[in-house]
Every structure is written in C-alpha cells, then in structure tokens.
TORZA-919485 format. One record per residue: residue in one letter; x, y, z of N, C-alpha, C in turn. Coordinates in steps of 0.001 Angstrom, whole numbers, padded with zeros to 6 digits, always signed. Each point is the difference from the previous one (the first is absolute). Layout:
% residues N
AXYZXYZXYZ
...
END
This chain:
% residues 219
M+081992-049378-047334+000194-000165+000703+000462-001246+000354
S+001054+000063+001394+000801-000904+000349-000798-000850+001062
K+000552-000884+000251-000897-001502+000556-000344+000099+001032
N+000773+000792+000553-000456+000323+001816-001132+001438+000062
K-000721+000803-000869-000714+000643-000286-001045-001050-000382
M+000133-000865-001135-001268-000570-000085+000034-000907+000963
Y+000832-000674+001323-000695-000718+000803-000295+000508+001013
H+000209+001425-000236-000816+001264+001235-001658-000349-000693
Q+000224+000210-001041-001642+000089-000327-000724-001230-000003
A+000982-001352-000150-000861-000996-000067-000604+000057+001883
D+001291+000009+000615-000608+000460+001701-001289+000613-000319
A-000041+000847-000276-001413+001054+000279-001392-000552-000700
K+000016-000693-000752-000373-001036-000481-000956-001184+000740
V+001583-000653+000647-000582-000855+000711-000787+000330+001433
M+000580+001225+001018-000882+000657+000569-001557+000349-000340
L+000054-000144-001303-001431+000118-000113-000843-000924-000179
D+000699-001012-000127-000801-001677-000724+000259-000413+001455
D-001745-000227+000536-000024-001137+001162+000619-000833-000281
R+000211-000984-000753+000654-001367+000102+001209-000046+000052
G+000813+001408-000275+001129+000084+000572+000620+000739+001047
Y-001348+000332+001284+000766+000791+000665-000106-000774+001329
D+000795-000200+001005-000765-000724+001282+000304+000636+001198
G+000177+001569-000307+000607+000580+000966-001320+000663+000995
P+000015+001420+001386-000699-000069+000305-001284+000821-000682
L-001505-000158+000722-001085+000080-000669-000012+002072+001146
V-000872+000503-001079-000038+001561+000774-001665-000386-000424
N-001028-000198+001154-001455+000249-000372-000096-000866-000788
G+000304-001183+000223-000066-001239-000812+000763+000194-001473
K+000737+000666+000095+000413+000286-001821+001239-000063-000101
N+000516-000099-001389+001016+000391-000032+000348+001116-000113
P+000876+000655+000630+000345+001428+000372+000060+000970-000987
V+000896-000429-000858+000036+000802-001991-001528+000394-000516
E-000919-001087+000598-001199+000187-000437-001027+001220+000501
L+000980+000579+001320-000568+001057+000823+000379+001147-000923
I-000081+000322-001383+000267+001146-000436-000409-001269-001586
D-001256+001624-000655-000884-000236-001608+000770-001119-000467
Q-000580-000543-000830+001109-001280-001242+000131+001193-000729
V-000290+001292-000625+000094+001262-001153+001486+000336+000268
L-000350+000519+001632+001378+000470+000426+000725-000668+000011
R+000119-001573+000412+001424-001008+000429+000304+000087-001848
D-000387-000301-001064+000355-000086-000977+000829+000911-000705
R-000796+001335+000417+001041+001047-000212+001192+000681+000805
I+000161-000682+001177+001001-000137+000819+001259-000870-000534
T-000679-001116-000546+001187-001429+000284+000503-000036-001960
K-000330+001459-000858+000498+000291-000956+000548+001602-000188
S-000262+000149+001067+000664+001496+000251+002026+000242-000378
Y+000128+000684-000794+001589+000072+000670+000738-000154+001561
Y-000392+001038+000900-000018+000141+001293-000207-001526+000720
W-000727-000377-000251-000349-001393+000808+001019-001117-000454
N+000269+000000-001681+001413-001123+000159+001317+000625-000044
E+000473+001103+000167+000863+000513-000558+000652+000440+001585
Q-001398+000771+001050+000680+000384+001124-000890-001034+000804
C-000533-000977+000398-000418-000269+001293+000686-001935-000723
F+000505-000148-000764+000979-001581-000265+000517-000272+001274
G-000018-001007+000445+000653-000442+001240-000007+000719+001571
L-001332+000455-000201+000064+001178+001383-000109-001338+001618
N+000130+000540+000682+000058-000906+001120-001016+001489+000957
A-000125-000902+001284-000975+000753+000660+001725+001541+000282
A+001484-000328+000004+000868+000953+000693-000201+001294-000870
T+000108-001032-001837+000705+001390-000553-001435+000173-001272
L-000938-000340+000985-001194+001038-000686-000387+001179+000941
C+000608+000109+000934-000052+000800+001003+001360+001597+000125
D+000856-001328-001223+000691+001195-000463-000354+001145-001122
R-000767-000976-001346-000606+000111-000635-001063+001494+000336
A-001054-000663+000985-000998+000800+000302+000489+001573+000221
A+001485+000031+000744+000419+000887+001083+000414+001145-001703
E-000107-000465-000954+000221+000471-001341-001234+000892-000850
L-001088-000635+001334-001411+000360-001152+000126+002053+000152
T-000789+000292-000582-000481+001372+000334-001392+000938-000284
Y-000978-001114+000014-001479+000027-000538-000630-001171+000267
I-001497-000335+000281-001080-000667+000115-000303+000036-001177
G-000882-000925-000006-001011+000032-001393+000055-001220-000210
G-001626-000334-001030+000109-001426-000963+000132-000063-001310
T-000627+000291-000353+000221-000177-001478-000382+002001-000957
Y+001036-000015-001169-000251+001859-000635+000389-000529-001385
G-000007+001156-000592-000490-000013-001670-000079-001386-000571
N+000307-001120-000746-000627-000752-000621-000139-001256+000827
G-000220+000276+001303-000492-001167+001009+001983-000427+000643
R+001134+000486-000304+000650-000087+000419+000331-000041+001486
P+000287-001322+001018+000089+000256+001121+000890+000127+000948
A-000125+000760+000873+001047+001122+000805+000662-000949+000497
P+001468+001048+000342+001148-001195+000798-000948-000635+001523
F-000356+000847+000111-001081-000181+001585-001123-001292+000267
L-000213-000193-001595-000854-000700+000126+000573-001811-000460
C+001051-000058-000659+000968-000880-000640+000752-000214+001671
L+000324+000218+001077+000505-000149+000968-001221-000419+001118
A-000713+000033-000032-000964-000266+000874-000954-001157-000841
F+000068-000035-001325-000341-001793-000588+001431-000412+000190
K+000801+000217+000150+001427-001168+000366-000585+000124+002004
L+000678+000908+000495-000554-000854+001648-001534-000902+000158
L-000727+000303-001170-000414-001484+000027-000279-001366-000677
Q+001263+000202-000834+000841-001584-000371+001037-000040+001298
L+000246+000616+000839+000811+000036+001257-000155-000649+000674
T-001216+000783+000634-001358+000112+001248+001484-000700+001471
P+000119+000673+000067+001159+000477+000956-000319-000086+001596
E+000953-000370+000975-000693+000024+001478-000183+001570+000495
R-001305-000838+001117-001318+001707+000040+001909+000982+000889
E+001094-001084+000470+000745+001381+000634+001002+000703-001029
I+000145-000844-001012+000531+001218-001075-000811+000631-000528
I-001702+000040-000222-000691+001151-000329-000196+001219+000886
E+000430-000697+001467+000028+001128+000997+000844+000706+000346
V+001180-000673-000855+001288+000699-000106-000411+001501-001216
F-000597-000396-000618+000407+000529-001322-001346+001899+000238
L-000802-000345+000737-001176+000229+000985+001020+001296+000462
A+000849-000384+000948+000608+001113+000580+000886+000117-000434
S+000485+000425-001706+001530+000175-000340-000284+001308-000045
E+000498+000972-000117+000266+002028+000272-000320-000338-001928
F+000254-001108-001317-000190+000522-001205-001611-000352-000692
K-000407+001480+000615-001255-000648-000222-000934+000053-001166
Y+000761-000448-001158-000681-000888-001555-000141-001657+000789
L+001335-000399+000854-000283-001032+000582-000801-000630+000739
K-000487+001279+000824-001154+000110+000678-001116-000097-000331
A-000706+000268-001171-001140+000357-000680+000201-001446-000647
L+000760-000813-000402+000115-000781-000696-000572-001285+000537
A+000956+000126+001802-000379-001216+000999-001501+000163+000364
A-000994+001847+000314-001363-000149+000032-000735+000091-001140
F+000595-000507-001009-000572-000368-001293-000466-001888+000337
Y+000909-000331+000586+000384-001426-000405-000706-000626+001344
V+000091+000384+000867-001007-000202+001326-001664+000595-000297
R-000358+000669-000962-001455+000174-000240-000423-001081-000662
L+001203-000856-000683-000708-001143-001107+000571-001034+000598
T+000721-000392+001150-000189-000900-000149-000379-000150+001917
F+000080+000600+001142-000432+000195+001228-001084-000167-000023
T-000842-000767+001578-001542+000032-000323-000219+001434+001038
S-001462-000484+000000-000407+001622+000379+000462+000698+001412
V-000017-001243+000747+000453+000741+001098+001517+000668+000194
D+000845-001302-000473+001418+000468-000355-000236+001829-001245
I-000052+000022-000523-000540+001026-001222-000312+001535+001109
Y-000606-000295+001171-000174+001608+000996+000620-000232+000311
R+000963-000923+000945+000651-000288+000647+001590+000928-000436
T+000683-000762-001249+001056+000590-000724+000023+000900-000294
L-001116+000172-001174-000251+001514-000146-000361+001164+000632
E-000610+000275+000669-000512+000986+000910+001348+000876+000591
P+000315-000423+000532+001734+000834+000646+000199+000975-001507
L-000202-000370-001184+000774+000558-000689-000676+001343-000434
L-001337-000025+000355-001339+001309+000159+000784+001026+000645
S+001307-000291+000572+000344+001445+000848+001259+000376-000726
D+000690-000875-001373+001367+000423-000960-000756+000725-000967
Y+000810+001241-000188-000876+001070-000775+001366+000271-000759
S+000918-001065-000431+000780+000244-000839-000384+000325-001400
K+000820+000531-000963-000836+000370-001256+000552-001368-000904
L-001077-000214-000915+000428-001024-000871-000469+000936-001402
K+000752-000110-001084-000354-000122-001039-000957-001644-001019
Q-001040+000693-000769-001268-000996-000581+000025+000151-001183
R+000145-000570-001179-000172+000408-001403-001323-000636-000127
R-000894+000726-000827-001124+000146-000069-000424-000997-001600
R-000712-001064-000071-000110-000814-001368-000612+001159-000936
Q-000795+000386+000572-000814+000978-001649+000825+000775-000447
D+000649+000927+000372+001392+000570-000728+001276+000261+000450
E+000352-000600+000479+001279-001010+000680+000529+001308+000383
R-000127+000670+000792+000036+001455+001230+000620-000427+000866
F+000843+000407+001248+000225-000113+000925-000703+000851+000752
I-000479-000750+001418-001136+001167+000556+001182-000502+001510
L-000660+001202+000979+000838-000505+001236-001401-000119+000986
T+000523-001348+000692-001085-000743+001277+001073+000109+001026
Y-000322-000795+000864+000717-000601+001577-000455-001617+000064
V+000954-000579+001166+000159-000598+000206-002024-000467+000474
D+000086+000729+001297-001271-000605+000730-001036+000352-000980
Q-000244+001057-001228-000886-000199-000823-000267-001379-001206
F+000889-000021-000012+000949-001894-001013-001196-000956+000951
V+000517+000229+001384-000409-001453+000719-001472+000713+000355
D-000480+000832-000134-001336+000285+000253-000724-000770-001546
D+000516+000116-000948-000443-000301-001106-000210-001530+000082
L+001456-000759+000418+000215-001120+000129-000956-001418+000653
I-001027+001567+001211-000549-000689+001245-001757-000241-000400
S-000142+001906-001029-001543-000143-000139+000249+000246-001748
K+000551-000106-000980-000432-000175-000972-000127-001776-000902
K-000833-000054-001711+000327-001134-000109+001042-000382-001073
I+000556+000887-000905+001373-000181-000495+000376+000984-000026
V+000926-000064+000430+001849+000388+000332+000941+000078-000519
C+001236+000835-000735+000539-000246-001145-000252-000960-001201
G-001992-000551-000257+000830-000326-001070-000615-001149+000008
A-000304-000430+001433+000145-001576+000245-001376-000367+001241
T-001040-000754-000332-001391-000314+001095+000359-000203+001027
L-000320+000474+000841+000366-000690+001416-001409-000758+000622
W+000626-000586+000326-001554-001646+000575-000440+001099+001506
K-001408-000580-000280-000509+001257+000929+000019-000411+001728
M+001081+000811+000548-000367-000238+001576-000952+000096+000888
K-000311-000356+001087-001005-000219+001166+000261+001566+000406
S-000781+000551+000201-000234+001217+000530+000777-000224+001183
R-000041+001513+000799+000850+000144+001612-000950-000039+001192
Q-002013+000696-000933-000462+000027+001266-000131-001670+000161
E+000028-000858-001348-000587-001324+000476+001080-000578+000767
L+001237+000388+000074+001006-000803+000303-000215+000649+001968
E+000156+001051-000237+000163+000302+001201-001940-000630+000929
E-000929+000233-000287-000964-000841+000297-000092-001542+000302
K+000828-000502-000831+000272-001504+000895+001362-000069+000755
D+000590+001171+000275+001298-000131+000855+001056-000400-000432
Q+000036+000163-001570+001387-000515-000593+000925+001095+000060
L-000515+001205+000118+000849+001435+000085-000416+001079+000990
D+000779+000864+000606-000277+000315+000634-000424+002016-000232
E-001374+000751+000247-000192+001158-000350+001265+000584-000339
R+000355+000222-001461+001085+000987-000180-000158+001354+000520
I+001500+000813+000574-000287+001548+000819+001226+000544-001070
S-001088+001346-000733+001072+000435-001006+000908+000786+001238
P+000940+000286-001321+001144+000698+000992+000135+001203+000048
L-001058+000629-000808-000774+001366+000299-001087+000513+000782
S-000334-001512+000925-001164-000153+001245+000496+001344+000746
G+001193-000018+000234+000328+000574+000993+000167+001528-000274
E+000467+000408-000725-000052+001213-000517-001567+000488-000084
I-000508-000786-000132-002017+000383-000708-000331+000007+001236
D-000164-000410+001677-000314+000074+000848+000744+001241+000605
E+001076+000189-000547+000684+001881+000796-001013+000717-001004
I-000244+000070-000750-000424+000866-001267-002110+000496+000993
D+000195-001360+000083-001663-000055+000603+000243+000691+001038
N+000795-000606+000944+000356+000654+001759+000137+001512-000413
E+000355+000548-000598+000806+001436-000450-001821+000626+000210
A-000281-000265-001585-001509+000223+000077-001194+000190+000830
I+000008-000728+000811-000482-000118+001213-000066+001369+000876
N+001639-000653+000405+000457+001382+001366+000141+001219-000956
G-000053+000275-001407-000326+001424-000405-001382+000107-000104
Q-000550-000594+000000-001916+000270-000013-000316+000626+001610
E+000639-001351+000625-000801+000575+001169+000946+001030+000636
G+000837+000146-000568+000782+001631+000926-000793+000929-000972
T-000583-000082-001059-000586+001213-000239-001662+000320+000418
E-000864-001532+000281-001180-000006+000927+000436+000712+001458
T+001070-000187+000325+000198+000444+001511+000360+001408-000250
G+000900+000653-001109-000154+001201-000121-001272+000755-000292
D-001065-000763-000296-001112+000697-000724-001125+000269+001266
END
C-alpha cells in the first residue's frame, strides 16, 4: 500500500476519534458516527473506499457519484456498496448545504439519491421534510442491490425517499428517529402537505358525485 493510501486510512481513523476531530457536529455528533460502527469498519477496509474514495472533494465526489449504477448498503459477505462508501465520504467532507442542493437538482439520479441519503442523516426533521418531500414527485427508476441474495431490484426515487422518511434502516444504515410530520404541523413548524395527486383525486370524486346525481335524476 502506498504512503498516500496509508494517510487516507489514517485520516478516516482520525475522523472517528473525537480527540482528533474539531469539525462541525451533526446532532451533537461527529458526522461519521451517524453510520454504525460495524458499517464504518467495513467501509474503511473495503477496496472501493481505499481505491476510489481517496482524495475526493465535493467536486470530484460528484463525478464519482455520476458513475454509480445502483444504490445499496452491504451485500455478499458484508462488502459495502459504492453508494454507501460515497455516503460515508460525504459525511467526512460535510459540504455546504448549497452543494447538497446542487446535488439534489442534478440530472444524475444516483447523485440525487446520494444527496437525499445525506440529507436524511444530517438535516433536522423540519429540513428533511422540506428538502425531501419535493422528490416524492420524482419517478425516476433506480436499481437497488439487495443484501440477502445480491440480486438487483427496480425501485424509484420517490420510493427511496419515502423509505428515508418512514423506515428505520435504509441501505444498511440505522437512521436516527425523526419527529413526525403531524407533530411538526401541530407546532406550526411545517405547513400541511398537499399531495400532488390531490387535484386528481378531487376531480375523480367530483366526477363520481356528478355521475351519481345524473343517475338519480334519470331515475
């Protein structure tokens, strides 16, 4: 292993050691600790981490994420997927929010999914809802690699985002417990969400009512 790669591994260890970390905290934690320790160990020992994540910054990580072909956590004998490794690298970099917003608006759907995953890990409950809910109208296809049998399945950006908001574990990572939307609405921290389908539902209801009235008139 080259000296540079050894420094790369050492840098990861420093990030995991609170005594050597003086960067921004997320929810009172060193950002990389938002990934479970078992996963962190697997990531930092993986080939992809040491060969493909070395020396990345926000710009070059964007290029690397554009090469992703699927989302996933671990598979096989616990090997971390590239998606998870890049998520961990984002936690190391802790980029400015404006950069994450650029990622979310990207035409590269796996970069968008990566940014959404980062948002779920690092933003507040209010900002998670505000930032991710617009993506519930994004029906772009995603490939996901399953842990249990390593098979690829079809999912969508909106389904992935819904999982991030509603599930406890996504891509092998345990997500911290968000406040419920109802609770935030009751505290006036969030406006009531209007589903993009609400207009279509109202139209269907009106057609059903008009049809029923027409039937009754005919009777």
